[in-house]
C-alpha positions as CSV (number, residue, x, y, z in Angstrom):
1,M,-12.9,32.0,-6.6
2,I,-10.0,32.0,-4.2
3,L,-6.5,33.6,-4.8
4,Q,-4.9,30.3,-4.9
5,N,-6.4,30.2,-8.3
6,K,-4.7,33.2,-9.4
7,I,-1.3,33.0,-8.0
8,P,1.3,30.8,-9.3
9,H,1.6,27.5,-8.1
10,L,5.3,28.1,-7.1
11,F,4.5,30.7,-4.2
12,H,1.5,28.4,-2.8
13,S,4.0,26.7,0.1
14,I,5.7,30.2,0.8
15,F,2.4,32.0,1.4
16,P,-0.4,30.2,2.1
17,E,-2.2,32.7,4.5
18,V,-3.5,34.5,1.7
19,L,-4.7,31.6,-0.5
20,D,-8.2,31.0,0.8
21,I,-9.0,34.6,0.2
22,E,-12.2,34.6,-2.1
23,F,-13.0,37.2,-4.6
24,P,-16.0,37.4,-7.3
25,E,-15.3,36.1,-10.7
26,E,-14.0,38.5,-12.9
27,Q,-16.6,38.0,-15.7
28,I,-16.0,41.4,-17.7
29,A,-12.3,41.7,-18.4
30,T,-11.4,37.8,-19.9
31,C,-8.2,37.1,-21.4
32,N,-9.0,34.4,-24.0
33,S,-11.8,36.5,-25.6
34,C,-10.3,39.7,-24.9
35,T,-12.6,42.7,-24.6
36,L,-10.2,45.0,-25.7
37,C,-10.4,43.5,-28.9
38,R,-14.1,43.5,-29.8
39,S,-14.0,46.1,-31.9
40,A,-12.1,45.9,-35.5
41,E,-11.1,49.8,-34.9
42,S,-9.1,48.6,-31.6
43,P,-5.4,49.3,-31.6
44,Y,-5.5,46.7,-29.4
45,I,-6.0,43.7,-31.8
46,N,-2.8,42.1,-31.9
47,T,-1.7,42.5,-28.7
48,K,-4.4,42.5,-26.1
49,C,-3.7,44.5,-22.7
50,C,-0.3,42.7,-22.9
51,T,1.4,46.1,-24.1
52,Y,3.7,46.0,-21.1
53,Q,7.2,44.3,-20.5
54,P,7.0,42.5,-17.1
55,T,9.9,42.6,-14.8
56,L,10.8,38.9,-14.3
57,V,13.1,38.6,-11.0
58,N,15.6,36.1,-11.0
59,F,14.0,33.2,-9.6
60,L,11.1,33.5,-11.7
61,L,13.6,33.3,-14.6
62,G,15.2,30.5,-13.2
63,G,11.7,28.6,-12.9
64,V,11.4,29.1,-16.5
65,F,14.8,27.4,-17.4
66,E,14.6,24.7,-14.7
67,D,10.8,23.4,-15.5
68,D,10.4,20.6,-18.3
69,D,7.2,21.6,-19.5
70,I,7.1,22.2,-23.5
71,A,4.7,25.2,-22.9
72,L,7.8,27.2,-21.8
73,D,10.0,26.4,-24.5
74,V,9.3,29.3,-26.4
75,G,9.8,31.8,-23.1
76,K,13.0,30.2,-22.6
77,E,14.2,31.1,-26.0
78,R,12.8,34.5,-25.5
79,I,14.5,34.8,-22.2
80,Q,17.9,33.4,-23.9
81,S,17.9,36.1,-26.4
82,Q,17.4,38.9,-23.7
83,I,20.1,37.5,-21.9
84,K,22.4,37.4,-25.3
85,S,21.2,41.2,-26.0
86,R,22.0,42.1,-22.3
87,A,19.2,44.9,-22.6
88,G,17.9,45.0,-19.1
89,V,19.5,41.6,-18.0
90,T,20.1,42.5,-14.1
91,P,21.0,40.2,-10.9
92,Y,17.7,41.2,-9.8
93,G,16.0,39.9,-12.9
94,I,15.2,40.9,-16.2
95,I,13.6,44.4,-16.6
96,P,12.0,46.7,-19.0
97,S,15.1,48.4,-21.1
98,A,15.8,52.0,-21.6
99,A,14.6,51.6,-25.3
100,Y,11.4,49.9,-24.3
101,I,10.8,52.6,-21.6
102,F,11.3,55.1,-24.4
103,R,8.6,53.7,-26.4
104,E,6.4,53.0,-23.7
105,K,6.3,56.6,-22.7
106,K,5.6,57.3,-26.3
107,A,2.5,55.3,-26.5
108,N,1.4,56.6,-23.1
109,S,1.5,60.3,-24.0
110,Q,-1.4,59.2,-26.6
111,D,-4.9,58.8,-26.0
112,F,-5.2,54.8,-25.2
113,W,-7.7,54.4,-27.7
114,S,-6.1,56.7,-30.3
115,R,-2.7,55.3,-30.4
116,P,-1.5,53.8,-33.8
117,H,-1.2,50.0,-34.2
118,Q,2.5,50.0,-35.0
119,L,3.1,52.3,-31.7
120,V,1.2,49.9,-30.0
121,E,2.8,46.8,-31.1
122,S,6.1,48.3,-30.4
123,I,5.2,47.7,-26.6
124,R,3.9,44.3,-27.1
125,C,5.0,42.2,-24.1
126,P,8.5,40.3,-25.3
127,Y,6.4,37.1,-23.9
128,S,3.5,37.3,-26.1
129,H,3.3,34.6,-28.8
130,E,0.2,34.4,-30.6
131,G,-2.0,35.8,-28.0
132,L,-0.7,33.9,-25.4
133,C,2.0,34.2,-22.7
134,T,4.9,31.7,-23.1
135,V,5.8,32.2,-19.4
136,W,2.6,32.1,-17.7
137,K,3.7,29.6,-15.1
138,Y,6.3,32.0,-13.9
139,R,4.3,35.5,-14.6
140,E,4.7,38.4,-12.5
141,N,2.6,40.3,-10.4
142,L,0.6,42.6,-13.0
143,C,0.2,39.9,-14.9
144,V,-1.6,37.9,-12.1
145,T,-3.8,41.2,-11.0
146,F,-4.7,43.3,-13.9
147,F,-8.2,43.4,-15.3
148,C,-9.0,46.5,-17.5
149,S,-12.7,46.5,-15.9
150,S,-13.5,45.2,-12.8
151,I,-16.5,43.3,-11.9
152,G,-16.4,45.1,-8.1
153,G,-15.5,48.6,-9.9
154,V,-13.4,50.7,-7.7
155,A,-13.6,48.3,-5.0
156,G,-12.3,45.5,-7.2
157,Q,-9.6,47.6,-8.7
158,T,-8.6,48.5,-5.2
159,F,-8.5,45.1,-4.1
160,W,-6.4,43.6,-6.9
161,K,-4.0,46.9,-5.9
162,K,-3.4,45.4,-2.6
163,V,-2.7,41.9,-4.0
164,N,-0.4,43.0,-6.5
165,S,1.5,45.1,-3.9
166,Y,1.8,42.1,-1.8
167,L,3.3,40.1,-4.9
168,K,5.5,42.5,-5.9
169,M,6.7,42.9,-2.1
170,A,7.1,39.3,-2.3
171,E,8.9,38.8,-5.4
172,T,11.4,41.7,-4.5
173,S,12.4,40.3,-1.3
174,L,12.8,36.6,-2.3
175,A,15.1,37.8,-5.5
176,Q,17.2,39.8,-3.0
177,Y,17.0,37.2,-0.5
178,A,18.3,34.7,-3.1
179,M,21.2,36.9,-4.0
180,L,22.0,37.3,-0.3
181,Q,22.3,33.6,0.0
182,L,24.3,33.3,-3.2
183,G,27.4,35.7,-1.7
184,W,26.1,38.9,-3.3
185,P,27.9,41.7,-1.4
186,P,25.1,42.8,0.9
187,A,26.0,46.3,0.5
188,K,25.4,46.2,-3.2
189,I,22.2,44.8,-2.7
190,K,19.3,47.2,-3.8
191,T,16.5,46.8,-1.2
192,D,13.8,48.1,-3.4
193,A,12.5,47.5,-6.8
194,V,14.9,48.2,-9.6
195,T,14.5,49.8,-12.8
196,A,16.9,50.6,-15.8
197,V,17.5,54.0,-14.3
198,D,19.2,52.4,-11.3
199,F,21.8,50.8,-13.4
200,K,22.6,53.1,-16.6
201,F,24.5,50.5,-18.5
202,E,22.1,50.8,-21.7
203,E,21.1,54.0,-23.8
204,E,17.7,54.6,-25.0
205,D,18.9,54.0,-28.5
206,G,19.5,50.4,-27.0
207,I,23.3,50.6,-27.0
208,I,25.1,48.6,-24.4
209,N,27.9,50.0,-22.3
210,D,29.8,46.2,-21.9
211,A,31.9,47.8,-19.2
212,K,29.2,49.0,-16.7
213,Y,27.3,45.4,-17.6
214,A,30.4,43.4,-16.8
215,A,30.5,45.8,-13.5
216,L,27.0,45.0,-12.4
217,W,27.5,41.1,-13.1
218,G,30.9,40.7,-11.4
219,D,31.8,37.1,-11.4
220,W,28.6,36.2,-12.7
221,I,29.0,37.6,-16.3
222,G,28.4,35.0,-19.1
223,R,26.7,32.7,-16.4
224,E,23.5,34.9,-16.1
225,E,21.3,31.7,-17.0
226,E,23.0,29.7,-14.5
227,F,22.6,32.5,-11.8
228,Y,18.8,32.8,-12.5
229,R,18.8,29.1,-12.2
230,S,20.3,29.3,-8.6
231,C,18.1,31.9,-7.7
232,F,15.4,29.5,-8.0
233,N,16.7,26.7,-6.7
234,I,16.9,28.7,-3.7
235,V,13.2,30.2,-3.4
236,K,11.9,26.7,-4.3
237,N,12.7,25.7,-0.7
238,I,11.3,28.5,1.3
239,D,9.0,27.7,3.4
240,A,6.1,30.0,5.1
241,V,8.4,30.7,8.7
242,T,11.2,31.6,6.4
243,F,9.1,33.7,4.2
244,K,7.6,35.8,7.1
245,H,10.9,36.2,8.7
246,I,12.0,37.9,5.3
247,T,9.1,40.1,4.9
248,G,8.0,41.1,8.4
249,Q,6.0,43.9,9.0
250,T,5.5,44.9,5.2
251,R,3.7,41.4,4.6
252,E,1.6,42.0,7.8
253,I,0.2,45.0,6.3
254,L,-0.5,44.2,3.0
255,E,-2.0,40.7,4.1
256,A,-4.5,42.9,6.5
257,A,-4.9,45.3,3.6
258,I,-6.2,42.7,1.4
259,R,-8.7,41.2,3.7
260,D,-10.0,44.8,4.2
261,T,-10.4,45.3,0.9
262,Q,-11.8,41.8,0.0
263,K,-14.8,42.9,2.1
264,K,-15.8,45.9,0.0
265,F,-15.0,44.1,-3.4
266,L,-17.6,41.2,-2.5
267,L,-20.0,43.8,-1.2
268,S,-19.6,45.6,-4.6
269,S,-19.8,43.0,-7.2
270,L,-21.9,44.2,-10.2
271,P,-25.2,42.2,-10.1
272,D,-26.1,40.2,-13.3
273,F,-28.8,42.8,-14.0
274,L,-28.8,46.6,-13.7
275,L,-31.6,49.0,-14.6
276,L,-31.4,52.6,-15.0
277,H,-33.3,54.3,-12.5
278,P,-37.0,55.0,-13.8
279,G,-37.1,58.6,-12.3
280,V,-34.0,59.5,-14.5
281,I,-34.5,62.3,-16.7
282,A,-32.1,63.0,-19.8
283,D,-31.6,66.8,-20.6
284,K,-30.7,66.7,-24.4
285,S,-30.5,70.4,-24.7
286,N,-26.9,70.3,-25.7
287,E,-25.8,68.5,-29.0
288,D,-22.0,67.4,-27.1
289,H,-23.3,65.9,-24.0
290,V,-26.4,64.6,-22.1
291,V,-27.1,65.6,-18.3
292,L,-28.9,62.8,-16.5
293,I,-31.2,64.3,-13.8
294,L,-32.8,62.5,-11.0
295,G,-33.8,65.0,-8.1
296,E,-31.1,67.0,-7.5
297,I,-28.3,64.7,-8.8
298,T,-26.8,65.1,-11.9
299,V,-24.3,63.0,-14.1
300,K,-22.9,64.7,-17.5
301,V,-22.1,62.2,-20.2
302,S,-21.4,62.3,-23.8
303,S,-24.4,61.8,-26.0
304,A,-22.7,59.1,-28.0
305,L,-22.8,56.9,-24.7
306,L,-26.8,57.5,-24.2
307,P,-27.8,54.2,-26.1
308,L,-25.5,52.2,-23.8
309,I,-27.0,53.8,-20.6
310,Y,-30.4,52.8,-21.8
311,S,-29.1,49.3,-22.4
312,F,-29.4,48.9,-18.7
313,N,-33.0,48.2,-19.1
314,G,-33.0,45.3,-16.2
315,K,-33.2,42.4,-19.1
316,R,-29.7,42.7,-20.6
317,Q,-26.9,41.0,-18.6
318,T,-24.4,43.7,-17.0
319,V,-21.4,41.9,-18.8
320,E,-23.0,42.3,-22.2
321,V,-23.8,46.0,-21.5
322,F,-19.8,46.3,-21.2
323,Q,-19.2,44.3,-24.3
324,L,-21.3,46.6,-26.2
325,G,-19.3,49.4,-24.6
326,Y,-16.1,47.7,-25.6
327,N,-17.3,47.7,-29.4
328,I,-17.5,51.3,-29.4
329,L,-14.1,51.5,-27.7
330,F,-15.4,52.6,-24.4
331,N,-14.6,51.3,-21.0
332,M,-17.7,51.5,-18.6
333,S,-16.0,51.2,-15.8
334,D,-16.0,54.7,-14.3
335,L,-19.1,55.6,-15.8
336,V,-21.1,52.8,-14.3
337,D,-19.3,53.2,-10.9
338,E,-20.7,56.9,-10.9
339,L,-24.0,55.9,-12.0
340,R,-24.4,53.6,-9.2
341,E,-22.9,55.5,-6.5
342,K,-25.8,58.4,-7.2
343,G,-28.4,55.6,-7.5
344,M,-29.1,56.0,-11.0
345,L,-28.2,52.5,-11.6
346,I,-29.8,49.8,-9.3
347,K,-30.7,46.4,-9.2
348,P,-34.6,45.6,-11.3
């Protein structure tokens, strides 16, 4: 696959240089058949990995409004409701509200697999509807690049983090550019990605300070949707030359970083089949854990994971073994990376 298949179409004419970069197909983390939902005990049955509120920058919001695709109708309604509530609504885009961040911190303070369903669902993405995304054509950086398990392990995750940084840089820069073109006072434009902390017009209990909100929006207050549409109409006409001028050296560095990390990703892609090295000995003298031994190399793992490790028999597909892990609420990515690095998992 190439990045053109992953990156929203809006950006294709803006930064074509990265679109031809190849990467292995991500076969483990699949959205339509979510790995996080394989177990009936999973707290993510009703949310998948969409326990995150994306920051939709101004021109992406405008794109949703300007697009006649009926697949975006629910997304339009959700955004209009957000604008009406004012929570997280800024000229830079709609960001996670203070109330959402409070709930998110509460969820993140608990073990990933042990979070109560109600808590998990309290941080469901506001654009998620019946398991699908209502703004998919205009999704933001993390929704493009997140994989709970990468087919390239650590190398794959490193690649996607660089792509994420690139997209976030592009979104932030283009949003600021649109504001500048619309006459926003340059001295008031924040040059970094923004969060609710930057504005302080809302409380964790959801109460909005209308005076601070009005001061933030200035002459555009009450015309937020119009502002977002205007931002989109500016950005959609930006060409690659203008984008390069806007983003400068930061873009060059990130483009080079993507290509550098791509090389290791391609080399590190998991084979279709893996085999536990025949020389590995399992020391089961401790009830709680097992020590895998290969010569002088050791790896300590939970006893409950030993059947999964033995499933790497050279005959069972690698993706299937990962799925078995998710069946018992375990992401095998880190363990497989370690076993491969130490020579305990090999090609048959």
